[in-house]
N, C-alpha and C positions, 0 to 999 in steps of 0.2 A: 361342395357338399352342402346339403341342407341340414339345418338344425331347427330348433323350435321357432314358432312364429305366432301369429294371432290366434290360431286354432288349428284344426286338422289340416295337414298339408295333403297334396294330391296323392303322393306315394313315396315311400323311402327309396333311396337309390343305393347301389352297392358302394361300400366305403363309408356310408353315413354312420355316425354314432347316434344311437337312439336309447331312450329310456322306456323300459318295458315293465309291466306288472305281471308277475307270475300268476297264471290262472290254473295250471295243472302241472303236477310233477309226476312223470312217468319213468319207468325203468330205462326207456330209450331216449329220454330227453325232456325238455321243458317247453310247454306252450305258454306264450305270453301275449298280452295285448299291448300295442304300442301307444303309449300315452299321447304322443305328439301327432298322431295320425288317426285320430278319431276311434281308437281302439281296434285298429286292424290287427288281425291275429298273425303271430309269427311263431316260428319253431326253432329251438336250439337243440341240435342232435347231441348225443352223448360225446361224440368225438370232438365237439367244439366247446366242451366244458373241461376245465382243468382236471387232470387225472387224479389229483388229491381229493376231488369232490365226487368222483363218479361211483365210488364203491357204495355210497349210501346217500343218494341225492336228497332224500327226504330230511336228512339231518342238516342239510345246508340251505335248502330252499323250501319256502312255505307260500301258499296262496296269498296274494296281495303284496308280496315282497317286491320292492323296486330293484331292478338290475339295469346296468348299462351294457349295451350290446353293440356289436358291429354288424352291419348288413353285409352279407356275402352274396346274396342273390335275391332279386325281386322280380315278380311278374304281375303287373297290375291286372291283366286280363284274367288271370287265375287267382288273384288275391293271395299270392304266395310270397312269403318273405322268409328266407333262411338266414339265421343269425348265429353269431359266435360270441361266446363269453371269454374264451381263453385268449382271443386276439386283441383284447382291450387292455392297454397298459394301466398301471396304477394312476399315472398322471392324467391319462385320458379319462379314466373313470371319475377321478376327483373333480376335474374341470367340468366335465359334462354334467355331473350331478349339481355342481354349484350353479352352472348356467341354467339348468332345468328349474331349480328351486327359485332362482331369481325371475325366470320367465313366468312361473306360476304366481309368484308374488306380484308381478306386473299385471297379470290378468285380473287378479283380485283388486288391485288398485283401480283399474278401469271399470270393474264391476261396481265399485263404490261410487266412482265418479259418475257413471251413467245413471245410477240410482238417484244420487243427489241432484243431478241435472234433469231428471225426468225423461231421459232418453231411453226408449225401450229397446232399440236395436242399433248398436254402434258397430256392427260388423264391418260395414264399408270403411268406417274411420280406422278401425284396427288394421284392416288389410292395407290401407294407404300408409299407415305408420310403419308396418313391417316392410312394405315395398321400398319405402324411403330410407329406413334406418337399419334394416336387417333383422330386427327383433323388437318386441315390445319393450323389453328392458332398456335397450339402447334408445328407443324413441322417447321414453320417459326421462332418461338422462338428458337428452337433447332438449326436451320440454323444460326441464329445470334451468337450463342455460339460456334458451332462446325461444320464448313462448311465441313471439310473432312469427319467427321462422317456421315453427311447427304448424302454426295456423295456416300459413300459406301452402304448406305441403298437403294439408288435409282439406283445403278449401273446396275442391271439386267433389270429394267424397262426402263432405258435410252439407252439400246443397240440400235444402229442404229441412235442415235442422234449425230450429229457432236460435237466433243469434245469442240471446241471453242464456239459453240453455247450453249452447256450445261454450260460451265464456265460462260458465260455472263448471262444466265438464273439464276444461283445460286447467282451471284454477285448482280444482280439487286434485286432479291427477298430478300437477306440478308439486303441490304441497306434499302429497303422499310420497312422491318420488324422492324428494329431498330428505324425507324423514326415514323411509323404510327400505330404500333400494341402495343404500350405501354398500359397496363391495366389502365382504368380510375378508379380513386379513388373516394370514397364516401365522401361527405362533408355535415355536419350538422351544422347549425348556430342556436344560441339561444340568446335571450335577457333575462338577469336575474336581479333581484332586491335583494340586500343584504345590510343590515345595522345592527348596534349594538348600543344600547343606553349607553353602558358602557363608562366610562371615557376614556378608551383606545380603543374605538370602531373601529377606523380605523385599528389598528393593529389586533384586533380580526377578523375583516372581511378579511383582507389580509391573515391571517394565515389559516382561514377556506377555502377560495377559493384556496389558494396554495395547501393545503392538498387534496382538491377535485380534482384539476387538476392532482395531482400525482396519485390519485385513478383511474382516467380515463386513464392516460398514462400507467398504469400497464397492460392495455388490448392491448398495442401495437399501440396506436393511437398518432397522433400529436395534441396537444392542444394549442390554443392561446386565451388568455384572455385579453380583452382591456377595460380600464376604459372609460365609456361613460358619466360621470357626475353623481355625487352622487344622488341616491344610485344605479345607473344602470351600468351594465357591459355587454359587448358583448363576447360571447363564440363561438369559431369555433373549430370543431372537424373534423379531416381529417383521414380517415381510409381506409383499403383495400376494405371494402364493407359496405353496409348500416346496416346489422345486427350487425356488430362490432361497428359501429358508434353509433347506437341507444343504445347498451349496455353500451358504454362509457359515453354517455349523462346521462343515468340512474345512473351510478356509480358516476358521478360528482354530480348530484343532491342529491343523498342519502347521500354522504359524507359531502356535504355542510350543508344540513339540520341537520345532526347529530352533526356536529361541532358547529353550531349556536344555537342548542336547549337550551333554557333557558338563552341564552346570546344575542340573536339577531333574525333577520328574514331573511329567504331565500325564494325566489319565482321565479319559472321559468315562465316568462311572455309570451314568444313566442318561438316556435321551428319550424325549417324547415327541 
């Protein structure tokens, strides 16, 4: 599957996840322009929109709104792209939008780098970066780790570019990459209620919640548990992505319930 790159790609393929900007809302579906493909026009028929939204499309969709879609059919000769909204899962939507925003950020980084280096057209360099690393954001991460390695990758594409200008271009890009393209982590917060009527109830609850926190941490997340006044506690889970964060929250809840079964009470009051 193809995703975002240095600029407009040749044409989306069936199965691709794409970011589109709504251009027109009709009773029979949505027209969108595909941001990663030079604004190629696509169409989302009503049957490919969740049924909860189809009764009044204009209340859910507005021109210029960004949406994540799945390509069902594409025909480059006819410039036709048929798309689906309902076949995109929440996890796919979240990850695609995160990747898209990071790729837009990477393009802006290179815009600044080119401007400061006095390079008017870095299109060939960007294409070489995407070809080597898969996307601009990945190429910038590589640049922040191994500048000389990236320089070798783009050597052919950078022929004709002044050496000093190229050095400036890479230095600026590497600096911005380390500062602005750090991946955002997912954070889930929950308020919980836990108590035990046992004579040593406080210790029972502490032990149960401590074990639950370890169960969550076993998934590679950061866990912070704060006492908020008996019998309430505040839980914060920090993970690489929401899927892992949600799994850790479930692991915490299951472990706490199991530990307090027959000895106390555990309740997840509110999660975000």
